[in-house]
C-alpha positions in Angstrom: 73.5 79.6 39.1 71.1 80.8 41.8 72.5 84.1 42.7 70.1 86.6 44.2 70.4 90.2 43.3 68.0 92.6 45.0 67.6 96.3 44.4 66.1 99.7 44.7 66.0 102.8 43.9 68.0 103.6 40.8 66.9 101.4 38.0 69.6 101.2 35.3 68.7 98.3 33.0 71.3 98.3 30.4 72.9 94.8 30.4 75.7 95.9 28.1 78.2 96.5 30.9 79.3 93.3 32.4 78.4 89.7 32.9 79.8 88.5 36.2 81.6 85.2 36.5 79.9 84.0 39.7 80.6 80.5 40.8 77.8 78.0 40.4 75.4 78.0 43.3 76.5 81.4 44.7 73.7 83.3 46.3 74.4 87.0 46.3 72.0 89.4 48.0 72.4 93.1 47.4 70.8 95.1 50.2 70.4 98.7 49.2 70.3 101.5 51.6 70.1 103.4 48.4 72.3 103.0 45.4 72.3 101.8 41.9 70.1 98.9 41.0 72.6 96.1 40.5 70.2 93.6 39.0 69.9 95.4 35.7 73.5 94.8 35.2 74.5 91.7 37.2 71.4 89.6 36.8 71.5 87.4 33.8 68.7 84.9 33.1 70.0 82.5 35.8 70.0 85.2 38.5 66.7 86.2 40.0 65.7 89.7 41.2 62.9 89.6 43.7 62.6 93.4 44.0 63.9 93.3 47.6 64.9 90.4 49.8 62.8 88.8 52.4 65.3 89.9 55.0 64.9 93.6 54.2 61.2 93.3 53.9 60.9 91.9 57.4 63.6 93.9 59.2 63.2 97.2 57.5 60.1 97.8 55.4 57.5 95.9 57.6 59.1 97.5 60.7 58.9 100.9 59.1 55.2 100.5 58.3 54.6 99.3 61.8 56.5 102.3 63.3 54.6 104.7 61.1 51.3 103.2 62.4 50.5 101.8 58.9 50.6 98.2 60.1 48.9 97.2 63.3 50.8 95.4 66.0 48.7 92.3 65.5 49.5 92.2 61.7 53.2 93.0 62.3 53.5 90.1 64.8 51.7 87.8 62.4 54.0 88.8 59.6 57.1 88.3 61.8 55.9 84.9 62.9 55.4 83.8 59.2 58.8 85.4 58.4 60.5 83.4 61.1 59.0 80.1 59.8 60.0 80.8 56.2 63.5 82.0 57.0 64.3 78.7 58.8 63.8 76.9 55.5 66.0 79.1 53.4 69.7 78.6 52.8 71.7 81.7 53.8 73.1 83.9 51.0 76.8 83.5 50.3 77.3 87.2 50.3 75.4 90.4 51.1 76.2 93.4 48.9 75.2 96.5 50.9 74.9 99.6 48.6 74.8 102.6 50.9 73.9 106.1 49.7 72.9 109.4 51.3 69.3 110.6 51.4 70.0 113.4 48.8 71.5 110.8 46.4 68.5 108.6 46.9 66.0 111.5 46.3 67.9 112.4 43.1 67.8 108.9 41.8 64.2 108.4 42.7 63.4 111.6 40.8 65.4 110.5 37.8 63.4 107.2 37.6 60.2 109.2 37.5 57.9 106.4 38.7 54.6 107.7 39.8 54.3 105.1 42.6 57.5 106.6 44.2 56.5 110.2 43.9 55.3 110.3 47.5 58.6 109.1 49.0 60.0 111.7 51.3 63.4 112.4 52.7 62.1 111.7 56.2 60.9 108.2 55.1 64.3 107.5 53.5 66.1 108.7 56.7 64.0 106.3 58.7 64.8 103.4 56.3 68.5 104.4 56.7 68.3 104.1 60.5 66.6 100.7 60.1 69.2 99.5 57.6 72.0 100.6 60.0 70.4 98.7 62.9 69.9 95.6 60.7 73.5 95.7 59.4 74.9 95.8 63.0 73.3 92.4 63.7 73.5 90.8 60.3 75.5 87.6 60.5 74.0 85.2 57.9 77.0 85.7 55.6 79.9 88.0 54.7 79.0 91.6 53.8 80.5 93.8 51.1 79.6 97.4 51.8 79.8 99.7 48.7 79.6 103.5 49.1 77.1 104.2 46.4 76.8 108.1 46.3 79.4 108.2 43.5 78.6 104.9 42.0 77.1 105.2 38.5 77.0 102.2 36.2 75.4 104.1 33.4 78.1 106.8 33.0 81.1 104.8 34.2 81.4 101.2 32.9 84.4 100.7 35.2 82.2 101.1 38.3 80.3 97.9 37.5 83.6 96.0 36.8 85.0 97.2 40.1 82.0 95.9 42.0 81.8 92.7 40.0 85.5 92.0 40.8 85.0 92.7 44.5 82.0 90.4 44.6 84.0 87.6 43.0 86.9 88.2 45.4 84.6 88.0 48.4 83.0 84.8 47.1 86.4 83.3 46.6 87.6 84.3 50.0 90.1 86.9 48.8 90.8 90.0 50.9 93.2 92.8 50.3 94.4 95.4 52.8 94.9 98.8 51.3 96.7 101.6 53.3 95.7 105.2 52.5 98.5 107.2 50.9 100.0 109.7 53.2 
């Protein structure tokens, strides 16, 4: 199986929760506008976790660095040219799992992780990333997208959360859809 799980900024690495039953060859990409780190739960040995996807790196993080004047226009253009060459050779993912969380949730989760390298991440920076994620998602058309509201998502405290997400991923990969009307 060559599924891709990608994640940031809430590392929960307990594999005890659930082993997904992804179909052979499925490429699942989890784009995180903040939210629990899926790979600690979903990624078994046959599923790779690159840290973040090449798509996010180019469309969000490199762009943010350029916008913040931390990457020159020359270097940004060179990066994007290389990105365009590489992306032409990659098969598209079968599904993008977009975990979306608010800036306060992200700040709380980053604090809980306690990683020194992340200690300088500010709410303003996360706000900027959120804007870039929203722009990217508007034009994303490589594959279907499963958007998960991640503010209340907690795989550590609630085993059922992972099962719900795993089931929805499998449904999407198998082409199943369900219309649910709100109760009135």
